[in-house]
MIMAR-320569 format. One record per residue (C-alpha): residue number from 1; y, x, z; residue in one letter. Coordinates in nm, 3 decimals, decimal comma, always signed. Layout:
<nodes>
NODE num       Y       X       Z residu
NODE NUM       Y       X       Z      A
...
</nodes>
This chain:
<nodes>
NODE num       Y       X       Z residu
NODE   1  +6,961 -11,745 +13,823      M
NODE   2  +6,796 -11,920 +13,537      I
NODE   3  +6,632 -11,691 +13,288      R
NODE   4  +6,658 -11,796 +12,925      P
NODE   5  +6,332 -11,885 +12,783      T
NODE   6  +6,217 -11,716 +12,457      K
NODE   7  +6,153 -11,950 +12,177      P
NODE   8  +5,788 -11,967 +12,092      K
NODE   9  +5,694 -11,833 +11,757      A
NODE  10  +5,568 -12,085 +11,518      E
NODE  11  +5,206 -12,041 +11,437      K
NODE  12  +5,145 -11,941 +11,078      T
NODE  13  +4,893 -12,126 +10,887      A
NODE  14  +4,580 -11,922 +10,865      K
NODE  15  +4,430 -11,876 +10,519      S
NODE  16  +4,098 -12,025 +10,491      P
NODE  17  +3,825 -11,775 +10,501      K
NODE  18  +3,666 -11,686 +10,157      T
NODE  19  +3,302 -11,739 +10,124      S
NODE  20  +3,046 -11,476 +10,015      L
NODE  21  +2,991 -11,652  +9,681      G
NODE  22  +3,358 -11,633  +9,591      E
NODE  23  +3,372 -11,261  +9,666      R
NODE  24  +3,062 -11,200  +9,454      A
NODE  25  +3,221 -11,397  +9,171      T
NODE  26  +3,542 -11,193  +9,190      K
NODE  27  +3,345 -10,866  +9,195      A
NODE  28  +3,143 -10,979  +8,892      A
NODE  29  +3,466 -11,075  +8,711      Q
NODE  30  +3,623 -10,732  +8,790      A
NODE  31  +3,308 -10,553  +8,676      T
NODE  32  +3,299 -10,757  +8,354      A
NODE  33  +3,667 -10,682  +8,290      S
NODE  34  +3,606 -10,310  +8,347      S
NODE  35  +3,304 -10,319  +8,116      L
NODE  36  +3,508 -10,499  +7,850      N
NODE  37  +3,784 -10,235  +7,879      T
NODE  38  +3,524  -9,954  +7,851      T
NODE  39  +3,361 -10,123  +7,552      A
NODE  40  +3,698 -10,159  +7,381      Q
NODE  41  +3,771  -9,788  +7,448      T
NODE  42  +3,431  -9,688  +7,310      I
NODE  43  +3,488  -9,906  +7,004      A
NODE  44  +3,830  -9,753  +6,943      Q
NODE  45  +3,683  -9,401  +6,985      T
NODE  46  +3,404  -9,488  +6,743      R
NODE  47  +3,653  -9,621  +6,490      N
NODE  48  +3,863  -9,303  +6,529      T
NODE  49  +3,554  -9,084  +6,476      I
NODE  50  +3,453  -9,291  +6,174      T
NODE  51  +3,805  -9,256  +6,029      D
NODE  52  +3,793  -8,880  +6,087      N
NODE  53  +3,451  -8,857  +5,920      I
NODE  54  +3,578  -9,060  +5,626      N
NODE  55  +3,885  -8,836  +5,605      A
NODE  56  +3,669  -8,524  +5,611      V
NODE  57  +3,435  -8,673  +5,350      T
NODE  58  +3,733  -8,755  +5,132      G
NODE  59  +3,867  -8,403  +5,179      G
NODE  60  +3,531  -8,257  +5,079      I
NODE  61  +3,520  -8,482  +4,777      A
NODE  62  +3,875  -8,377  +4,688      A
NODE  63  +3,781  -8,011  +4,729      V
NODE  64  +3,469  -8,065  +4,518      T
NODE  65  +3,675  -8,238  +4,255      G
NODE  66  +3,926  -7,955  +4,267      G
NODE  67  +3,650  -7,699  +4,225      V
NODE  68  +3,507  -7,897  +3,935      G
NODE  69  +3,852  -7,923  +3,782      A
NODE  70  +3,902  -7,548  +3,823      V
NODE  71  +3,560  -7,477  +3,671      A
NODE  72  +3,638  -7,714  +3,387      G
NODE  73  +3,975  -7,550  +3,339      A
NODE  74  +3,811  -7,207  +3,333      I
NODE  75  +3,551  -7,324  +3,079      T
NODE  76  +3,820  -7,488  +2,869      T
NODE  77  +4,035  -7,175  +2,897      G
NODE  78  +3,747  -6,954  +2,787      R
NODE  79  +3,677  -7,181  +2,492      A
NODE  80  +4,045  -7,182  +2,399      Q
NODE  81  +4,067  -6,804  +2,432      V
NODE  82  +3,754  -6,760  +2,218      H
NODE  83  +3,891  -7,001  +1,960      G
NODE  84  +4,229  -6,828  +1,967      A
NODE  85  +4,059  -6,490  +1,911      A
NODE  86  +3,870  -6,626  +1,611      I
NODE  87  +4,189  -6,784  +1,477      D
NODE  88  +4,369  -6,452  +1,522      A
NODE  89  +4,094  -6,272  +1,331      Q
NODE  90  +4,109  -6,531  +1,053      Q
NODE  91  +4,488  -6,510  +1,041      A
NODE  92  +4,473  -6,131  +1,025      T
NODE  93  +4,206  -6,125  +0,754      S
NODE  94  +4,384  -6,387  +0,540      T
NODE  95  +4,734  -6,256  +0,623      N
NODE  96  +4,867  -6,597  +0,724      Y
NODE  97  +5,130  -6,435  +0,943      G
NODE  98  +5,095  -6,683  +1,229      A
NODE  99  +4,818  -6,763  +1,476      A
NODE 100  +4,641  -7,095  +1,426      Q
NODE 101  +4,492  -7,304  +1,702      H
NODE 102  +4,145  -7,425  +1,618      R
NODE 103  +4,061  -7,757  +1,778      T
NODE 104  +3,701  -7,792  +1,664      E
NODE 105  +3,410  -7,584  +1,541      I
NODE 106  +3,388  -7,573  +1,164      V
NODE 107  +3,029  -7,582  +1,048      K
NODE 108  +2,921  -7,381  +0,748      E
NODE 109  +2,860  -7,610  +0,452      T
NODE 110  +2,816  -7,352  +0,175      D
NODE 111  +2,449  -7,277  +0,234      V
NODE 112  +2,396  -7,145  -0,123      Y
NODE 113  +2,644  -6,858  -0,089      G
NODE 114  +2,893  -6,987  -0,343      G
NODE 115  +2,632  -7,087  -0,604      L
NODE 116  +2,623  -7,437  -0,745      S
NODE 117  +2,275  -7,590  -0,754      V
NODE 118  +2,255  -7,920  -0,941      P
NODE 119  +2,101  -8,212  -0,760      E
NODE 120  +1,819  -8,398  -0,931      L
NODE 121  +1,690  -8,747  -0,878      D
NODE 122  +1,321  -8,682  -0,847      F
NODE 123  +1,252  -9,050  -0,778      N
NODE 124  +1,387  -9,131  -1,123      G
NODE 125  +1,149  -8,878  -1,278      M
NODE 126  +0,841  -9,063  -1,154      I
NODE 127  +0,770  -9,384  -1,346      P
NODE 128  +0,690  -9,692  -1,153      T
NODE 129  +0,466  -9,815  -1,431      D
NODE 130  +0,250  -9,548  -1,586      F
NODE 131  +0,145  -9,779  -1,870      L
NODE 132  +0,502  -9,870  -1,958      N
NODE 133  +0,718  -9,577  -1,857      P
NODE 134  +1,092  -9,612  -1,879      N
NODE 135  +1,241  -9,268  -1,807      L
NODE 136  +1,607  -9,183  -1,847      T
NODE 137  +1,571  -8,802  -1,865      D
NODE 138  +1,446  -8,741  -2,221      T
NODE 139  +1,507  -8,471  -2,483      A
NODE 140  +1,452  -8,452  -2,856      T
NODE 141  +1,260  -8,179  -3,036      E
NODE 142  +1,587  -8,018  -3,143      E
NODE 143  +1,712  -8,023  -2,784      Q
NODE 144  +1,381  -7,874  -2,665      L
NODE 145  +1,391  -7,597  -2,923      T
NODE 146  +1,756  -7,518  -2,865      A
NODE 147  +1,718  -7,536  -2,489      G
NODE 148  +1,413  -7,312  -2,485      L
NODE 149  +1,588  -7,064  -2,707      E
NODE 150  +1,892  -7,075  -2,482      N
NODE 151  +1,680  -7,029  -2,171      Y
NODE 152  +1,485  -6,747  -2,339      A
NODE 153  +1,807  -6,569  -2,436      G
NODE 154  +1,953  -6,621  -2,088      A
NODE 155  +1,627  -6,492  -1,935      T
NODE 156  +1,646  -6,182  -2,156      R
NODE 157  +2,007  -6,136  -2,045      A
NODE 158  +1,899  -6,165  -1,680      Q
NODE 159  +1,634  -5,902  -1,744      K
NODE 160  +1,903  -5,677  -1,888      L
NODE 161  +2,121  -5,743  -1,584      Y
NODE 162  +1,829  -5,659  -1,357      Q
NODE 163  +1,751  -5,345  -1,555      A
NODE 164  +2,117  -5,244  -1,537      G
NODE 165  +2,139  -5,300  -1,162      F
NODE 166  +1,807  -5,120  -1,112      N
NODE 167  +1,949  -4,831  -1,312      Y
NODE 168  +2,266  -4,834  -1,100      V
NODE 169  +2,044  -4,837  -0,791      S
NODE 170  +1,854  -4,537  -0,925      E
NODE 171  +2,186  -4,363  -0,993      V
NODE 172  +2,281  -4,428  -0,631      G
NODE 173  +1,951  -4,283  -0,512      K
NODE 174  +2,000  -3,981  -0,739      T
NODE 175  +2,349  -3,935  -0,596      K
NODE 176  +2,207  -3,949  -0,243      Q
NODE 177  +1,944  -3,688  -0,331      V
NODE 178  +2,217  -3,480  -0,499      Y
NODE 179  +2,434  -3,481  -0,188      H
NODE 180  +2,133  -3,400  +0,030      K
NODE 181  +2,058  -3,108  -0,200      A
NODE 182  +2,421  -2,996  -0,166      Q
NODE 183  +2,387  -3,014  +0,210      Q
NODE 184  +2,072  -2,804  +0,200      Q
NODE 185  +2,240  -2,550  -0,029      I
NODE 186  +2,536  -2,529  +0,206      I
NODE 187  +2,299  -2,486  +0,500      K
NODE 188  +2,117  -2,212  +0,307      G
NODE 189  +2,448  -2,039  +0,227      A
NODE 190  +2,543  -2,069  +0,595      T
NODE 191  +2,215  -1,907  +0,696      E
NODE 192  +2,279  -1,631  +0,439      S
NODE 193  +2,619  -1,567  +0,597      V
NODE 194  +2,451  -1,553  +0,937      K
NODE 195  +2,204  -1,297  +0,798      V
NODE 196  +2,494  -1,087  +0,664      Q
NODE 197  +2,658  -1,110  +1,005      Q
NODE 198  +2,339  -0,988  +1,167      E
NODE 199  +2,322  -0,700  +0,917      I
NODE 200  +2,682  -0,605  +1,000      V
NODE 201  +2,601  -0,619  +1,371      R
NODE 202  +2,295  -0,397  +1,304      F
NODE 203  +2,510  -0,145  +1,115      D
NODE 204  +2,764  -0,144  +1,395      R
NODE 205  +2,490  -0,077  +1,645      Q
NODE 206  +2,363  +0,212  +1,430      N
NODE 207  +2,716  +0,354  +1,407      I
NODE 208  +2,756  +0,326  +1,782      E
NODE 209  +2,417  +0,499  +1,820      L
NODE 210  +2,526  +0,786  +1,595      E
NODE 211  +2,851  +0,808  +1,788      T
NODE 212  +2,661  +0,829  +2,114      D
NODE 213  +2,437  +1,102  +1,963      I
NODE 214  +2,744  +1,305  +1,855      V
NODE 215  +2,897  +1,259  +2,199      K
NODE 216  +2,571  +1,377  +2,352      R
NODE 217  +2,573  +1,691  +2,131      E
NODE 218  +2,936  +1,752  +2,223      Q
NODE 219  +2,846  +1,725  +2,587      S
NODE 220  +2,560  +1,972  +2,527      G
NODE 221  +2,799  +2,220  +2,360      E
NODE 222  +3,041  +2,184  +2,646      K
NODE 223  +2,752  +2,258  +2,881      L
NODE 224  +2,662  +2,570  +2,681      N
NODE 225  +3,024  +2,681  +2,687      Q
NODE 226  +3,046  +2,631  +3,059      E
NODE 227  +2,720  +2,817  +3,104      Q
NODE 228  +2,855  +3,108  +2,890      S
NODE 229  +3,171  +3,112  +3,099      K
NODE 230  +2,959  +3,117  +3,409      L
NODE 231  +2,752  +3,408  +3,277      L
NODE 232  +3,068  +3,604  +3,186      G
NODE 233  +3,217  +3,535  +3,526      M
NODE 234  +2,893  +3,649  +3,688      Q
NODE 235  +2,899  +3,975  +3,482      K
NODE 236  +3,266  +4,023  +3,565      E
NODE 237  +3,183  +3,978  +3,929      T
NODE 238  +2,913  +4,247  +3,900      T
NODE 239  +3,152  +4,482  +3,724      Q
NODE 240  +3,422  +4,427  +3,981      I
NODE 241  +3,169  +4,493  +4,252      T
NODE 242  +3,055  +4,816  +4,085      R
NODE 243  +3,416  +4,922  +4,031      K
NODE 244  +3,497  +4,866  +4,394      I
NODE 245  +3,187  +5,059  +4,493      E
NODE 246  +3,285  +5,347  +4,259      A
NODE 247  +3,635  +5,357  +4,403      L
NODE 248  +3,492  +5,365  +4,751      E
NODE 249  +3,257  +5,649  +4,649      A
NODE 250  +3,552  +5,841  +4,503      M
NODE 251  +3,749  +5,793  +4,819      R
NODE 252  +3,449  +5,905  +5,022      D
NODE 253  +3,415  +6,217  +4,802      A
NODE 254  +3,786  +6,294  +4,840      D
NODE 255  +3,757  +6,257  +5,211      I
NODE 256  +3,455  +6,488  +5,221      Q
NODE 257  +3,638  +6,742  +4,999      S
NODE 258  +3,939  +6,738  +5,227      V
NODE 259  +3,714  +6,772  +5,526      Q
NODE 260  +3,533  +7,069  +5,366      Q
NODE 261  +3,862  +7,240  +5,273      R
NODE 262  +3,990  +7,181  +5,619      T
NODE 263  +3,671  +7,323  +5,763      Q
NODE 264  +3,694  +7,626  +5,538      M
NODE 265  +4,057  +7,680  +5,632      I
NODE 266  +3,969  +7,658  +5,998      L
NODE 267  +3,679  +7,898  +5,955      Q
NODE 268  +3,904  +8,136  +5,765      K
NODE 269  +4,168  +8,121  +6,030      L
NODE 270  +3,904  +8,183  +6,295      A
NODE 271  +3,766  +8,481  +6,110      A
NODE 272  +4,113  +8,623  +6,060      D
NODE 273  +4,183  +8,579  +6,424      T
NODE 274  +3,864  +8,763  +6,519      I
NODE 275  +3,929  +9,044  +6,279      S
NODE 276  +4,275  +9,098  +6,414      N
</nodes>
C-alpha cells in the first residue's frame, strides 16, 4: 500500500536580522517623539494657565473698575443730593414753587455786601513826566468848594446817622436792663409769695400744736373723770362690804337671841318639870 506523501511546506523567507544601530535609532526616534508630545502638552498647559491668569487679571480689573464706578457714582450722588438740598432751600426761601437742579457751584461775586465802590485808575493819577504833567482828573476852585461842602454836609449827616443808631443801641440796652429788672422784680415777688406760704405753714403748725394741747387737756380730764369713777366705785365697794358685814352681824344677833330664848324656854320647862 502506497502512503500518500505530504507536500512539503514552502520555506518562508526569513526577515533579515536588524542590527544594534538600527534598534538604537528607533529607540531614539520613539524617545524624541515622546519628548515632543510631552513638550507640546506642557506648552498647551502653559498657554491654558496663561489664559486663565489673563482672564483672572481682566476680572480683577473689571471688578476694580466696577468699584471705582460705584465709588464715583456714590460721590456724584452725594454731590447731586447736596446740590438738590441747596436748590430746595433756595426754592423754599424764594418761593419758586419748583425744585431747581444746580449743575455748577456759583461763586459769590458781591464781596462788598451790596455796596457799589467806584473803581479808580490810579495809574492815570501818576504823571509820567513830573515837569510836564498831563492829568485828566482835575477840578476847579468852584468844584473843590462845592465838593468839600457837599462832603462836609454828608459827613455831618453820617455823624447824625451814627448818633441816631447809637441812641437806638442805647435804647435797646435800656430795654434789656428794663426786662432784667422786671425779671428780678418777679423773682422777688415770687420769693415774697414763698415767704407768705412759709408763714401760713407756720400758722398751721401752731394751730395743730394748740389742737394737740387741747386734746392733751381733754385726755387729762378724761383721766380725772375715770379716776373719780374709780374712787367712787372703790367707796361703793367698801360700803357694800360694810353693809354685808352689818347684815351678817344682825343675822348673828338674831340667831343668838333665838338661841337665848330657846335656852330660857328650855330652862323654864325644866324648872317647871322639877317643881311639879
